[in-house]
PDB file of N, CA, C and O in Angstrom:
ATOM      1  N   MET A   1      -2.111   4.250 -18.363  1.00  0.00           N
ATOM      2  CA  MET A   1      -1.784   3.383 -17.238  1.00  0.00           C
ATOM      3  C   MET A   1      -2.609   3.787 -16.024  1.00  0.00           C
ATOM      4  O   MET A   1      -2.882   4.969 -15.813  1.00  0.00           O
ATOM      5  N   GLY A   2      -3.002   2.806 -15.234  1.00  0.00           N
ATOM      6  CA  GLY A   2      -3.816   3.048 -14.053  1.00  0.00           C
ATOM      7  C   GLY A   2      -2.991   3.455 -12.853  1.00  0.00           C
ATOM      8  O   GLY A   2      -1.806   3.772 -12.960  1.00  0.00           O
ATOM      9  N   ILE A   3      -3.640   3.436 -11.723  1.00  0.00           N
ATOM     10  CA  ILE A   3      -2.974   3.797 -10.483  1.00  0.00           C
ATOM     11  C   ILE A   3      -2.333   2.567  -9.848  1.00  0.00           C
ATOM     12  O   ILE A   3      -2.742   1.434 -10.104  1.00  0.00           O
ATOM     13  N   LYS A   4      -1.329   2.807  -9.024  1.00  0.00           N
ATOM     14  CA  LYS A   4      -0.686   1.727  -8.278  1.00  0.00           C
ATOM     15  C   LYS A   4      -1.144   1.817  -6.831  1.00  0.00           C
ATOM     16  O   LYS A   4      -0.975   2.847  -6.178  1.00  0.00           O
ATOM     17  N   VAL A   5      -1.729   0.724  -6.334  1.00  0.00           N
ATOM     18  CA  VAL A   5      -2.188   0.630  -4.960  1.00  0.00           C
ATOM     19  C   VAL A   5      -1.384  -0.466  -4.275  1.00  0.00           C
ATOM     20  O   VAL A   5      -1.327  -1.597  -4.758  1.00  0.00           O
ATOM     21  N   VAL A   6      -0.767  -0.130  -3.153  1.00  0.00           N
ATOM     22  CA  VAL A   6       0.009  -1.110  -2.400  1.00  0.00           C
ATOM     23  C   VAL A   6      -0.720  -1.432  -1.103  1.00  0.00           C
ATOM     24  O   VAL A   6      -1.039  -0.542  -0.314  1.00  0.00           O
ATOM     25  N   VAL A   7      -0.977  -2.716  -0.900  1.00  0.00           N
ATOM     26  CA  VAL A   7      -1.495  -3.216   0.373  1.00  0.00           C
ATOM     27  C   VAL A   7      -0.260  -3.666   1.137  1.00  0.00           C
ATOM     28  O   VAL A   7       0.338  -4.690   0.808  1.00  0.00           O
ATOM     29  N   THR A   8       0.125  -2.900   2.158  1.00  0.00           N
ATOM     30  CA  THR A   8       1.397  -3.150   2.833  1.00  0.00           C
ATOM     31  C   THR A   8       1.395  -4.415   3.670  1.00  0.00           C
ATOM     32  O   THR A   8       2.424  -5.077   3.807  1.00  0.00           O
ATOM     33  N   ASP A   9       0.243  -4.750   4.228  1.00  0.00           N
ATOM     34  CA  ASP A   9       0.132  -5.941   5.046  1.00  0.00           C
ATOM     35  C   ASP A   9      -1.344  -6.307   5.160  1.00  0.00           C
ATOM     36  O   ASP A   9      -2.234  -5.463   5.051  1.00  0.00           O
ATOM     37  N   CYS A  10      -1.565  -7.602   5.384  1.00  0.00           N
ATOM     38  CA  CYS A  10      -2.933  -8.091   5.314  1.00  0.00           C
ATOM     39  C   CYS A  10      -3.081  -9.301   6.226  1.00  0.00           C
ATOM     40  O   CYS A  10      -2.553 -10.372   5.927  1.00  0.00           O
ATOM     41  N   SER A  11      -3.791  -9.141   7.328  1.00  0.00           N
ATOM     42  CA  SER A  11      -3.931 -10.255   8.272  1.00  0.00           C
ATOM     43  C   SER A  11      -4.981 -11.269   7.842  1.00  0.00           C
ATOM     44  O   SER A  11      -5.047 -12.360   8.407  1.00  0.00           O
ATOM     45  N   TRP A  12      -5.805 -10.931   6.852  1.00  0.00           N
ATOM     46  CA  TRP A  12      -6.841 -11.869   6.403  1.00  0.00           C
ATOM     47  C   TRP A  12      -6.360 -12.755   5.261  1.00  0.00           C
ATOM     48  O   TRP A  12      -7.113 -13.614   4.802  1.00  0.00           O
ATOM     49  N   GLY A  13      -5.119 -12.572   4.784  1.00  0.00           N
ATOM     50  CA  GLY A  13      -4.498 -13.506   3.863  1.00  0.00           C
ATOM     51  C   GLY A  13      -4.814 -13.366   2.389  1.00  0.00           C
ATOM     52  O   GLY A  13      -4.313 -14.151   1.584  1.00  0.00           O
ATOM     53  N   SER A  14      -5.625 -12.398   2.011  1.00  0.00           N
ATOM     54  CA  SER A  14      -5.984 -12.249   0.608  1.00  0.00           C
ATOM     55  C   SER A  14      -6.319 -10.797   0.301  1.00  0.00           C
ATOM     56  O   SER A  14      -6.899 -10.095   1.129  1.00  0.00           O
ATOM     57  N   ILE A  15      -5.950 -10.355  -0.895  1.00  0.00           N
ATOM     58  CA  ILE A  15      -6.323  -9.007  -1.327  1.00  0.00           C
ATOM     59  C   ILE A  15      -7.343  -9.077  -2.466  1.00  0.00           C
ATOM     60  O   ILE A  15      -7.454  -8.150  -3.269  1.00  0.00           O
ATOM     61  N   ASP A  16      -8.074 -10.168  -2.525  1.00  0.00           N
ATOM     62  CA  ASP A  16      -9.082 -10.338  -3.569  1.00  0.00           C
ATOM     63  C   ASP A  16     -10.170  -9.265  -3.518  1.00  0.00           C
ATOM     64  O   ASP A  16     -10.619  -8.796  -4.564  1.00  0.00           O
ATOM     65  N   VAL A  17     -10.598  -8.876  -2.325  1.00  0.00           N
ATOM     66  CA  VAL A  17     -11.641  -7.852  -2.195  1.00  0.00           C
ATOM     67  C   VAL A  17     -11.140  -6.517  -2.743  1.00  0.00           C
ATOM     68  O   VAL A  17     -11.861  -5.823  -3.460  1.00  0.00           O
ATOM     69  N   GLU A  18      -9.912  -6.168  -2.404  1.00  0.00           N
ATOM     70  CA  GLU A  18      -9.353  -4.914  -2.915  1.00  0.00           C
ATOM     71  C   GLU A  18      -9.294  -4.941  -4.437  1.00  0.00           C
ATOM     72  O   GLU A  18      -9.654  -3.965  -5.094  1.00  0.00           O
ATOM     73  N   LYS A  19      -8.851  -6.035  -4.984  1.00  0.00           N
ATOM     74  CA  LYS A  19      -8.766  -6.157  -6.442  1.00  0.00           C
ATOM     75  C   LYS A  19     -10.144  -6.081  -7.091  1.00  0.00           C
ATOM     76  O   LYS A  19     -10.287  -5.553  -8.194  1.00  0.00           O
ATOM     77  N   GLU A  20     -11.146  -6.603  -6.414  1.00  0.00           N
ATOM     78  CA  GLU A  20     -12.501  -6.600  -6.963  1.00  0.00           C
ATOM     79  C   GLU A  20     -13.109  -5.193  -6.983  1.00  0.00           C
ATOM     80  O   GLU A  20     -13.784  -4.822  -7.943  1.00  0.00           O
ATOM     81  N   TYR A  21     -12.869  -4.413  -5.927  1.00  0.00           N
ATOM     82  CA  TYR A  21     -13.549  -3.133  -5.795  1.00  0.00           C
ATOM     83  C   TYR A  21     -12.748  -1.907  -6.233  1.00  0.00           C
ATOM     84  O   TYR A  21     -13.316  -0.832  -6.421  1.00  0.00           O
ATOM     85  N   LEU A  22     -11.463  -2.059  -6.393  1.00  0.00           N
ATOM     86  CA  LEU A  22     -10.663  -0.940  -6.906  1.00  0.00           C
ATOM     87  C   LEU A  22     -10.846  -0.870  -8.420  1.00  0.00           C
ATOM     88  O   LEU A  22     -11.281  -1.845  -9.032  1.00  0.00           O
ATOM     89  N   PRO A  23     -10.522   0.264  -9.028  1.00  0.00           N
ATOM     90  CA  PRO A  23     -10.706   0.379 -10.478  1.00  0.00           C
ATOM     91  C   PRO A  23     -10.029  -0.755 -11.241  1.00  0.00           C
ATOM     92  O   PRO A  23      -8.971  -1.246 -10.848  1.00  0.00           O
ATOM     93  N   GLU A  24     -10.651  -1.151 -12.319  1.00  0.00           N
ATOM     94  CA  GLU A  24     -10.176  -2.280 -13.119  1.00  0.00           C
ATOM     95  C   GLU A  24      -8.739  -2.084 -13.606  1.00  0.00           C
ATOM     96  O   GLU A  24      -7.982  -3.047 -13.722  1.00  0.00           O
ATOM     97  N   ASN A  25      -8.370  -0.837 -13.889  1.00  0.00           N
ATOM     98  CA  ASN A  25      -7.029  -0.569 -14.411  1.00  0.00           C
ATOM     99  C   ASN A  25      -6.001  -0.335 -13.302  1.00  0.00           C
ATOM    100  O   ASN A  25      -4.857   0.017 -13.593  1.00  0.00           O
ATOM    101  N   ALA A  26      -6.385  -0.523 -12.040  1.00  0.00           N
ATOM    102  CA  ALA A  26      -5.445  -0.327 -10.928  1.00  0.00           C
ATOM    103  C   ALA A  26      -4.502  -1.525 -10.821  1.00  0.00           C
ATOM    104  O   ALA A  26      -4.927  -2.676 -10.924  1.00  0.00           O
ATOM    105  N   LEU A  27      -3.237  -1.242 -10.617  1.00  0.00           N
ATOM    106  CA  LEU A  27      -2.248  -2.274 -10.311  1.00  0.00           C
ATOM    107  C   LEU A  27      -2.252  -2.418  -8.793  1.00  0.00           C
ATOM    108  O   LEU A  27      -1.825  -1.506  -8.085  1.00  0.00           O
ATOM    109  N   VAL A  28      -2.726  -3.543  -8.291  1.00  0.00           N
ATOM    110  CA  VAL A  28      -2.833  -3.772  -6.850  1.00  0.00           C
ATOM    111  C   VAL A  28      -1.791  -4.803  -6.448  1.00  0.00           C
ATOM    112  O   VAL A  28      -1.800  -5.937  -6.927  1.00  0.00           O
ATOM    113  N   GLU A  29      -0.891  -4.392  -5.557  1.00  0.00           N
ATOM    114  CA  GLU A  29       0.179  -5.271  -5.084  1.00  0.00           C
ATOM    115  C   GLU A  29       0.005  -5.519  -3.594  1.00  0.00           C
ATOM    116  O   GLU A  29      -0.234  -4.583  -2.831  1.00  0.00           O
ATOM    117  N   GLY A  30       0.122  -6.770  -3.178  1.00  0.00           N
ATOM    118  CA  GLY A  30      -0.015  -7.130  -1.774  1.00  0.00           C
ATOM    119  C   GLY A  30       1.278  -7.653  -1.189  1.00  0.00           C
ATOM    120  O   GLY A  30       2.001  -8.420  -1.825  1.00  0.00           O
ATOM    121  N   TYR A  31       1.559  -7.230   0.028  1.00  0.00           N
ATOM    122  CA  TYR A  31       2.802  -7.602   0.713  1.00  0.00           C
ATOM    123  C   TYR A  31       2.522  -7.866   2.187  1.00  0.00           C
ATOM    124  O   TYR A  31       1.401  -7.698   2.669  1.00  0.00           O
ATOM    125  N   GLN A  32       3.567  -8.283   2.884  1.00  0.00           N
ATOM    126  CA  GLN A  32       3.579  -8.365   4.342  1.00  0.00           C
ATOM    127  C   GLN A  32       4.823  -7.606   4.799  1.00  0.00           C
ATOM    128  O   GLN A  32       5.811  -8.215   5.208  1.00  0.00           O
ATOM    129  N   LEU A  33       4.773  -6.293   4.730  1.00  0.00           N
ATOM    130  CA  LEU A  33       5.934  -5.443   4.989  1.00  0.00           C
ATOM    131  C   LEU A  33       6.038  -5.125   6.481  1.00  0.00           C
ATOM    132  O   LEU A  33       5.077  -4.674   7.103  1.00  0.00           O
ATOM    133  N   LYS A  34       7.214  -5.368   7.035  1.00  0.00           N
ATOM    134  CA  LYS A  34       7.406  -5.174   8.472  1.00  0.00           C
ATOM    135  C   LYS A  34       8.478  -4.143   8.812  1.00  0.00           C
ATOM    136  O   LYS A  34       8.592  -3.740   9.970  1.00  0.00           O
ATOM    137  N   THR A  35       9.267  -3.709   7.831  1.00  0.00           N
ATOM    138  CA  THR A  35      10.318  -2.740   8.117  1.00  0.00           C
ATOM    139  C   THR A  35      10.143  -1.486   7.264  1.00  0.00           C
ATOM    140  O   THR A  35       9.526  -1.528   6.199  1.00  0.00           O
ATOM    141  N   GLU A  36      10.687  -0.384   7.739  1.00  0.00           N
ATOM    142  CA  GLU A  36      10.645   0.865   6.976  1.00  0.00           C
ATOM    143  C   GLU A  36      11.256   0.683   5.597  1.00  0.00           C
ATOM    144  O   GLU A  36      10.708   1.160   4.603  1.00  0.00           O
ATOM    145  N   GLU A  37      12.382   0.000   5.534  1.00  0.00           N
ATOM    146  CA  GLU A  37      13.092  -0.177   4.271  1.00  0.00           C
ATOM    147  C   GLU A  37      12.231  -0.924   3.247  1.00  0.00           C
ATOM    148  O   GLU A  37      12.201  -0.554   2.074  1.00  0.00           O
ATOM    149  N   LYS A  38      11.542  -1.959   3.683  1.00  0.00           N
ATOM    150  CA  LYS A  38      10.683  -2.733   2.778  1.00  0.00           C
ATOM    151  C   LYS A  38       9.477  -1.906   2.332  1.00  0.00           C
ATOM    152  O   LYS A  38       9.059  -1.999   1.178  1.00  0.00           O
ATOM    153  N   VAL A  39       8.918  -1.103   3.229  1.00  0.00           N
ATOM    154  CA  VAL A  39       7.793  -0.238   2.859  1.00  0.00           C
ATOM    155  C   VAL A  39       8.250   0.790   1.828  1.00  0.00           C
ATOM    156  O   VAL A  39       7.549   1.030   0.845  1.00  0.00           O
ATOM    157  N   ILE A  40       9.404   1.392   2.038  1.00  0.00           N
ATOM    158  CA  ILE A  40       9.945   2.368   1.091  1.00  0.00           C
ATOM    159  C   ILE A  40      10.154   1.721  -0.270  1.00  0.00           C
ATOM    160  O   ILE A  40       9.796   2.299  -1.297  1.00  0.00           O
ATOM    161  N   GLU A  41      10.723   0.543  -0.283  1.00  0.00           N
ATOM    162  CA  GLU A  41      10.987  -0.169  -1.538  1.00  0.00           C
ATOM    163  C   GLU A  41       9.695  -0.437  -2.318  1.00  0.00           C
ATOM    164  O   GLU A  41       9.651  -0.249  -3.534  1.00  0.00           O
ATOM    165  N   ALA A  42       8.657  -0.870  -1.623  1.00  0.00           N
ATOM    166  CA  ALA A  42       7.407  -1.241  -2.293  1.00  0.00           C
ATOM    167  C   ALA A  42       6.516  -0.043  -2.612  1.00  0.00           C
ATOM    168  O   ALA A  42       5.736  -0.088  -3.564  1.00  0.00           O
ATOM    169  N   CYS A  43       6.624   1.018  -1.830  1.00  0.00           N
ATOM    170  CA  CYS A  43       5.649   2.111  -1.925  1.00  0.00           C
ATOM    171  C   CYS A  43       6.175   3.412  -2.521  1.00  0.00           C
ATOM    172  O   CYS A  43       5.407   4.365  -2.661  1.00  0.00           O
ATOM    173  N   SER A  44       7.431   3.485  -2.870  1.00  0.00           N
ATOM    174  CA  SER A  44       7.984   4.766  -3.322  1.00  0.00           C
ATOM    175  C   SER A  44       7.266   5.341  -4.538  1.00  0.00           C
ATOM    176  O   SER A  44       7.235   6.559  -4.709  1.00  0.00           O
ATOM    177  N   ASP A  45       6.689   4.490  -5.387  1.00  0.00           N
ATOM    178  CA  ASP A  45       5.986   4.984  -6.579  1.00  0.00           C
ATOM    179  C   ASP A  45       4.478   4.699  -6.538  1.00  0.00           C
ATOM    180  O   ASP A  45       3.805   4.751  -7.568  1.00  0.00           O
ATOM    181  N   ALA A  46       3.955   4.398  -5.345  1.00  0.00           N
ATOM    182  CA  ALA A  46       2.525   4.089  -5.203  1.00  0.00           C
ATOM    183  C   ALA A  46       1.687   5.359  -5.222  1.00  0.00           C
ATOM    184  O   ALA A  46       2.117   6.411  -4.749  1.00  0.00           O
ATOM    185  N   ASP A  47       0.496   5.246  -5.771  1.00  0.00           N
ATOM    186  CA  ASP A  47      -0.477   6.340  -5.737  1.00  0.00           C
ATOM    187  C   ASP A  47      -1.335   6.276  -4.479  1.00  0.00           C
ATOM    188  O   ASP A  47      -1.819   7.299  -3.994  1.00  0.00           O
ATOM    189  N   ALA A  48      -1.522   5.058  -3.952  1.00  0.00           N
ATOM    190  CA  ALA A  48      -2.347   4.849  -2.770  1.00  0.00           C
ATOM    191  C   ALA A  48      -1.785   3.697  -1.950  1.00  0.00           C
ATOM    192  O   ALA A  48      -1.196   2.759  -2.487  1.00  0.00           O
ATOM    193  N   ILE A  49      -1.980   3.789  -0.636  1.00  0.00           N
ATOM    194  CA  ILE A  49      -1.489   2.776   0.291  1.00  0.00           C
ATOM    195  C   ILE A  49      -2.653   2.312   1.163  1.00  0.00           C
ATOM    196  O   ILE A  49      -3.399   3.128   1.703  1.00  0.00           O
ATOM    197  N   LEU A  50      -2.799   1.004   1.293  1.00  0.00           N
ATOM    198  CA  LEU A  50      -3.727   0.411   2.255  1.00  0.00           C
ATOM    199  C   LEU A  50      -2.857  -0.324   3.260  1.00  0.00           C
ATOM    200  O   LEU A  50      -2.093  -1.214   2.887  1.00  0.00           O
ATOM    201  N   SER A  51      -2.966   0.037   4.527  1.00  0.00           N
ATOM    202  CA  SER A  51      -2.042  -0.497   5.515  1.00  0.00           C
ATOM    203  C   SER A  51      -2.754  -0.856   6.807  1.00  0.00           C
ATOM    204  O   SER A  51      -3.668  -0.159   7.247  1.00  0.00           O
ATOM    205  N   GLU A  52      -2.315  -1.960   7.407  1.00  0.00           N
ATOM    206  CA  GLU A  52      -2.798  -2.350   8.733  1.00  0.00           C
ATOM    207  C   GLU A  52      -1.797  -1.891   9.786  1.00  0.00           C
ATOM    208  O   GLU A  52      -2.063  -0.972  10.560  1.00  0.00           O
ATOM    209  N   TYR A  53      -0.650  -2.543   9.799  1.00  0.00           N
ATOM    210  CA  TYR A  53       0.317  -2.323  10.870  1.00  0.00           C
ATOM    211  C   TYR A  53       1.719  -1.958  10.383  1.00  0.00           C
ATOM    212  O   TYR A  53       2.619  -1.778  11.203  1.00  0.00           O
ATOM    213  N   ALA A  54       1.922  -1.847   9.093  1.00  0.00           N
ATOM    214  CA  ALA A  54       3.258  -1.544   8.559  1.00  0.00           C
ATOM    215  C   ALA A  54       3.741  -0.190   9.082  1.00  0.00           C
ATOM    216  O   ALA A  54       2.939   0.721   9.286  1.00  0.00           O
ATOM    217  N   PRO A  55       5.042  -0.061   9.295  1.00  0.00           N
ATOM    218  CA  PRO A  55       5.576   1.202   9.806  1.00  0.00           C
ATOM    219  C   PRO A  55       5.507   2.310   8.745  1.00  0.00           C
ATOM    220  O   PRO A  55       6.141   2.212   7.694  1.00  0.00           O
ATOM    221  N   LEU A  56       4.743   3.343   9.026  1.00  0.00           N
ATOM    222  CA  LEU A  56       4.617   4.489   8.118  1.00  0.00           C
ATOM    223  C   LEU A  56       5.167   5.729   8.812  1.00  0.00           C
ATOM    224  O   LEU A  56       4.434   6.672   9.111  1.00  0.00           O
ATOM    225  N   SER A  57       6.457   5.705   9.057  1.00  0.00           N
ATOM    226  CA  SER A  57       7.145   6.796   9.747  1.00  0.00           C
ATOM    227  C   SER A  57       7.310   8.007   8.820  1.00  0.00           C
ATOM    228  O   SER A  57       6.991   7.931   7.633  1.00  0.00           O
ATOM    229  N   SER A  58       7.800   9.096   9.353  1.00  0.00           N
ATOM    230  CA  SER A  58       8.042  10.286   8.521  1.00  0.00           C
ATOM    231  C   SER A  58       9.074   9.976   7.435  1.00  0.00           C
ATOM    232  O   SER A  58       8.982  10.511   6.330  1.00  0.00           O
ATOM    233  N   LYS A  59      10.040   9.132   7.728  1.00  0.00           N
ATOM    234  CA  LYS A  59      11.031   8.716   6.731  1.00  0.00           C
ATOM    235  C   LYS A  59      10.337   8.021   5.562  1.00  0.00           C
ATOM    236  O   LYS A  59      10.639   8.305   4.402  1.00  0.00           O
ATOM    237  N   VAL A  60       9.418   7.123   5.860  1.00  0.00           N
ATOM    238  CA  VAL A  60       8.674   6.404   4.830  1.00  0.00           C
ATOM    239  C   VAL A  60       7.806   7.379   4.037  1.00  0.00           C
ATOM    240  O   VAL A  60       7.812   7.356   2.807  1.00  0.00           O
ATOM    241  N   LEU A  61       7.069   8.223   4.727  1.00  0.00           N
ATOM    242  CA  LEU A  61       6.170   9.167   4.058  1.00  0.00           C
ATOM    243  C   LEU A  61       6.927  10.118   3.128  1.00  0.00           C
ATOM    244  O   LEU A  61       6.436  10.443   2.047  1.00  0.00           O
ATOM    245  N   LYS A  62       8.098  10.559   3.532  1.00  0.00           N
ATOM    246  CA  LYS A  62       8.902  11.460   2.696  1.00  0.00           C
ATOM    247  C   LYS A  62       9.407  10.774   1.432  1.00  0.00           C
ATOM    248  O   LYS A  62       9.705  11.443   0.442  1.00  0.00           O
ATOM    249  N   SER A  63       9.505   9.457   1.456  1.00  0.00           N
ATOM    250  CA  SER A  63      10.009   8.727   0.290  1.00  0.00           C
ATOM    251  C   SER A  63       8.940   8.538  -0.789  1.00  0.00           C
ATOM    252  O   SER A  63       9.262   8.201  -1.928  1.00  0.00           O
ATOM    253  N   MET A  64       7.694   8.750  -0.440  1.00  0.00           N
ATOM    254  CA  MET A  64       6.589   8.538  -1.369  1.00  0.00           C
ATOM    255  C   MET A  64       6.371   9.788  -2.213  1.00  0.00           C
ATOM    256  O   MET A  64       5.896  10.808  -1.713  1.00  0.00           O
ATOM    257  N   LYS A  65       6.717   9.704  -3.479  1.00  0.00           N
ATOM    258  CA  LYS A  65       6.669  10.873  -4.362  1.00  0.00           C
ATOM    259  C   LYS A  65       5.299  11.089  -5.003  1.00  0.00           C
ATOM    260  O   LYS A  65       4.971  12.215  -5.377  1.00  0.00           O
ATOM    261  N   LYS A  66       4.485  10.023  -5.138  1.00  0.00           N
ATOM    262  CA  LYS A  66       3.215  10.125  -5.852  1.00  0.00           C
ATOM    263  C   LYS A  66       1.992   9.867  -4.976  1.00  0.00           C
ATOM    264  O   LYS A  66       0.864  10.085  -5.418  1.00  0.00           O
ATOM    265  N   CYS A  67       2.193   9.415  -3.766  1.00  0.00           N
ATOM    266  CA  CYS A  67       1.093   8.966  -2.930  1.00  0.00           C
ATOM    267  C   CYS A  67       0.105  10.095  -2.630  1.00  0.00           C
ATOM    268  O   CYS A  67       0.484  11.189  -2.210  1.00  0.00           O
ATOM    269  N   LYS A  68      -1.177   9.791  -2.860  1.00  0.00           N
ATOM    270  CA  LYS A  68      -2.232  10.772  -2.635  1.00  0.00           C
ATOM    271  C   LYS A  68      -3.120  10.404  -1.465  1.00  0.00           C
ATOM    272  O   LYS A  68      -3.793  11.266  -0.898  1.00  0.00           O
ATOM    273  N   ILE A  69      -3.129   9.117  -1.094  1.00  0.00           N
ATOM    274  CA  ILE A  69      -3.990   8.680   0.005  1.00  0.00           C
ATOM    275  C   ILE A  69      -3.376   7.470   0.706  1.00  0.00           C
ATOM    276  O   ILE A  69      -2.791   6.585   0.081  1.00  0.00           O
ATOM    277  N   ILE A  70      -3.533   7.470   2.029  1.00  0.00           N
ATOM    278  CA  ILE A  70      -3.141   6.320   2.843  1.00  0.00           C
ATOM    279  C   ILE A  70      -4.355   5.972   3.691  1.00  0.00           C
ATOM    280  O   ILE A  70      -4.916   6.838   4.362  1.00  0.00           O
ATOM    281  N   SER A  71      -4.757   4.721   3.663  1.00  0.00           N
ATOM    282  CA  SER A  71      -5.915   4.276   4.426  1.00  0.00           C
ATOM    283  C   SER A  71      -5.504   3.164   5.381  1.00  0.00           C
ATOM    284  O   SER A  71      -4.820   2.218   4.991  1.00  0.00           O
ATOM    285  N   ASN A  72      -5.925   3.286   6.625  1.00  0.00           N
ATOM    286  CA  ASN A  72      -5.662   2.251   7.615  1.00  0.00           C
ATOM    287  C   ASN A  72      -6.771   1.221   7.532  1.00  0.00           C
ATOM    288  O   ASN A  72      -7.948   1.550   7.687  1.00  0.00           O
ATOM    289  N   THR A  73      -6.395  -0.029   7.288  1.00  0.00           N
ATOM    290  CA  THR A  73      -7.379  -1.106   7.139  1.00  0.00           C
ATOM    291  C   THR A  73      -7.517  -1.946   8.399  1.00  0.00           C
ATOM    292  O   THR A  73      -8.187  -2.978   8.376  1.00  0.00           O
ATOM    293  N   ALA A  74      -6.901  -1.528   9.491  1.00  0.00           N
ATOM    294  CA  ALA A  74      -6.945  -2.295  10.729  1.00  0.00           C
ATOM    295  C   ALA A  74      -8.197  -1.980  11.552  1.00  0.00           C
ATOM    296  O   ALA A  74      -8.432  -2.607  12.585  1.00  0.00           O
ATOM    297  N   ILE A  75      -8.968  -1.051  11.118  1.00  0.00           N
ATOM    298  CA  ILE A  75     -10.155  -0.621  11.897  1.00  0.00           C
ATOM    299  C   ILE A  75     -11.336  -1.507  11.559  1.00  0.00           C
ATOM    300  O   ILE A  75     -12.425  -1.316  12.101  1.00  0.00           O
TER     301      ILE A  75
END
């Protein structure tokens, strides 16, 4: 099984680029997460997070058991 990558929010409306350039076996899920609870629900088993503006508080970070990288895509 591949890695799980969660795109927490996306202002450009599509995660096609991420799906194209991430490894073929990666499970890429896209959301528009605005609350800590929703981020925890979607990301608790993620290996990687791509995020623009979603709340990534210490509570959220502590809930992520497998996450190895978080990248801010708002730059």
